[in-house]
C-alpha positions in Angstrom: 53.9 101.8 73.6 54.5 101.6 69.9 53.5 98.4 68.1 55.0 99.0 64.7 56.7 96.6 62.2 60.0 98.2 63.1 60.0 96.4 66.5 61.0 93.3 64.5 64.1 94.9 62.9 67.2 92.8 63.5 70.8 92.7 62.5 70.4 89.7 60.2 74.2 89.1 60.0 74.6 89.1 63.8 71.5 86.9 64.3 72.7 84.5 61.6 76.1 84.1 63.3 74.5 83.5 66.7 72.2 80.9 65.3 75.0 79.2 63.4 77.0 79.0 66.7 74.0 77.6 68.5 73.6 74.9 65.8 77.3 74.0 65.9 77.4 73.8 69.7 74.3 71.8 70.0 75.4 69.2 67.5 78.9 69.0 69.0 77.5 68.5 72.5 75.2 65.7 71.3 78.2 64.0 69.7 76.2 63.5 66.5 77.4 64.0 62.9 74.8 66.3 61.4 71.1 67.1 61.0 68.0 65.9 59.2 65.6 68.5 58.1 62.2 68.3 56.5 62.1 70.4 53.3 58.6 71.7 52.7 59.4 74.3 50.1 58.3 76.9 52.7 60.2 79.9 54.1 60.7 78.5 57.6 62.3 75.2 56.6 64.3 77.1 53.9 65.8 79.6 56.4 66.6 76.9 59.0 68.2 74.7 56.4 70.3 77.5 55.0 71.5 78.4 58.5 72.3 74.7 59.2 74.4 74.5 56.0 76.3 77.6 57.0 76.9 76.2 60.4 77.7 72.5 59.6 78.6 72.4 55.9 76.4 70.9 53.1 77.7 67.3 53.7 76.3 67.3 57.2 72.7 68.3 56.3 70.2 65.9 54.9 67.0 67.2 53.4 63.9 65.1 53.3 60.9 65.9 51.0 57.8 64.2 52.5 54.8 64.9 50.3 51.3 63.5 50.6 49.1 62.6 47.7 47.3 65.9 47.5 50.3 68.2 47.8 50.9 70.6 44.8 54.0 69.9 42.8 55.4 73.4 43.3 56.2 72.6 47.0 58.6 69.8 46.0 60.0 71.9 43.1 60.8 74.8 45.5 62.3 72.4 48.0 64.6 70.9 45.3 65.5 74.4 44.0 66.7 75.3 47.5 68.5 72.0 47.9 70.4 72.6 44.7 71.3 76.1 45.7 72.7 74.9 49.1 74.3 71.8 47.6 72.7 69.3 50.1 71.6 65.8 49.6 67.8 65.3 49.3 65.7 62.2 49.7 62.0 61.9 48.9 59.7 59.7 50.9 56.0 59.9 50.2 53.6 59.6 53.2 50.7 58.9 50.9 50.7 55.2 51.8 50.9 56.0 55.5 47.8 58.2 55.3 46.0 55.7 53.2 46.6 52.9 55.7 45.6 55.3 58.5 42.3 56.3 57.0 41.4 52.7 56.1 41.9 51.5 59.7 40.5 54.3 61.9 36.8 55.2 62.5 35.3 56.9 59.4 34.7 60.0 61.5 38.4 60.4 62.1 39.3 59.7 58.5 37.2 62.6 57.3 38.4 65.1 59.9 40.9 67.5 58.4 42.5 68.4 61.8 43.0 64.8 62.6 44.5 64.0 59.2 46.7 67.1 59.3 48.1 66.1 62.7 48.6 62.5 61.5 50.6 63.7 58.5 52.9 65.8 60.7 53.5 62.8 62.9 54.1 60.4 60.0 56.7 62.9 58.7 58.4 63.0 62.0 58.6 59.2 62.1 60.5 59.3 58.8 62.7 62.2 60.0 63.8 60.2 63.0 64.3 57.0 61.1 66.9 58.7 58.9 68.3 60.6 61.9 68.8 57.3 63.8 70.4 55.6 60.8 72.9 58.5 60.1 73.4 59.4 63.7 72.0 62.8 63.1 69.7 65.1 65.0 66.3 66.2 63.8 66.3 70.0 63.1 63.1 71.9 64.0 61.8 74.5 61.6 59.2 76.3 63.7 59.3 80.0 64.4 58.4 81.9 67.5 55.0 82.9 66.3 53.9 79.3 65.6 55.3 78.1 69.0 53.6 80.9 71.0 50.1 80.2 69.5 50.6 76.4 69.4 50.5 76.2 65.6 52.6 73.0 65.8 51.6 69.4 66.1 52.6 67.7 69.3 55.0 64.9 68.5 54.8 66.1 64.9 56.7 69.2 63.7 56.8 70.1 67.4 58.7 66.9 68.3 62.2 67.7 67.3 65.7 67.8 68.9 66.1 71.6 68.8 64.7 74.8 67.2 67.3 77.1 65.9 64.7 79.7 64.7 62.3 79.2 67.5 63.2 82.7 68.9 62.4 84.5 65.7 58.9 85.9 64.9 57.6 85.1 61.4 58.3 88.7 60.4 61.9 88.2 61.3 62.1 84.9 59.4 61.2 86.9 56.3 64.0 89.3 57.0 66.4 86.4 57.4 65.2 84.8 54.2 66.2 87.9 52.2 69.6 88.1 53.9 70.2 84.4 53.2 69.2 84.7 49.5 66.3 82.2 49.8 64.7 81.9 46.3 62.0 84.6 45.8 59.1 82.2 45.0 59.7 80.6 48.5 59.6 84.0 50.2 56.5 85.2 48.4 54.3 82.1 48.5 51.6 81.9 51.2 52.9 79.9 54.2 51.4 76.4 54.4 51.9 73.2 56.2 51.0 71.4 53.0 48.4 69.2 54.5 46.0 69.6 51.6 45.9 71.6 48.3 45.0 75.2 49.0 45.6 75.0 52.8 47.4 78.1 54.2 48.6 78.9 57.7 46.9 82.3 57.8 43.6 80.7 56.6 43.7 78.2 59.5 44.8 80.7 62.1 42.2 83.3 60.9 44.6 86.2 61.1 47.6 87.5 59.1 51.1 86.9 60.4 51.8 90.6 60.3 49.0 91.4 62.7 49.6 88.3 64.8 53.2 89.1 65.4 52.4 92.6 66.6 49.8 91.2 69.0 52.2 88.5 70.3 54.9 91.1 70.7 52.6 93.2 72.9 51.6 90.1 74.9 55.2 89.1 75.4 56.0 92.5 76.7 53.1 92.5 79.1 51.0 95.2 77.5 47.4 95.4 78.4 45.1 93.8 75.9 43.0 97.0 75.7 46.1 99.0 74.9 47.3 96.5 72.3 43.9 96.7 70.6 43.9 100.5 70.7 47.4 100.8 69.4 46.7 98.4 66.5 43.2 99.8 65.9 41.5 96.4 66.1 38.8 95.0 68.3 39.9 93.8 71.8 38.3 90.4 71.1 41.0 89.7 68.5 43.7 90.2 71.1 41.7 88.1 73.6 41.5 85.3 71.0 45.3 85.3 70.5 45.7 85.2 74.3 43.4 82.2 74.4 45.4 80.5 71.7 48.6 81.0 73.7 46.9 79.7 76.9 45.4 76.6 75.3 48.7 75.6 73.7 50.8 76.0 76.8 51.1 72.2 77.1 52.9 72.1 73.8 55.8 74.2 75.1 56.7 71.9 77.9 57.7 68.3 78.4 54.9 66.0 79.7 54.4 66.4 83.5 55.6 63.6 85.7 54.0 62.6 88.9 56.7 62.1 91.6 56.0 59.7 94.4 57.4 61.3 97.5 
């Protein structure tokens, strides 16, 4: 067993072509006209949007910028830079009023809980995504990567409630490789990944682990390596591997449609 960064090496050109075909085929089968995508100014949404433009053409991709009141301006600036580079139409809809109404009407304990508010923001954004998708007869394009999906770092019926996930089979490490291949602006590639729920919030800060290490652990788990062997190979404590295993187990429900009781 060799858990090294090289396990994530991919032929970006070949992968890009396969994902583009996947997007084209899915949209064609759905008999829709294009896709709506939330532009966060982050690397995942940028890579996904670039692939969608290559697959469908710039006129069939609508970018939505959905900031909250506390989001730093550079997220919007980066999103608009990407949109100009790709030549797509962008609309901005602030979710600040949604959040304000939410916090004023729920119990005070909920209104002060960051996890509750973060999930609410993700769901409000998806409401807007689907409103535009319904109007234009588009699909909502997911922007999650394999790493996030495996550990459940998505909001159920928020960023996890989309029509399809073109990059859901790529680890975060591979998303970075694709970003360079697709000429995504350097500031987007280099900025710390963030869901943009509050100023200073980062994915790695919430997860409590770097994506570089997390990807290697998940790769080992996916290939059925023993947790002890993974820990030994990566020179980390076994409890770190066990914590990642726990994250994947607890989030299993996010990777499946709701179970239905069948009356026999």
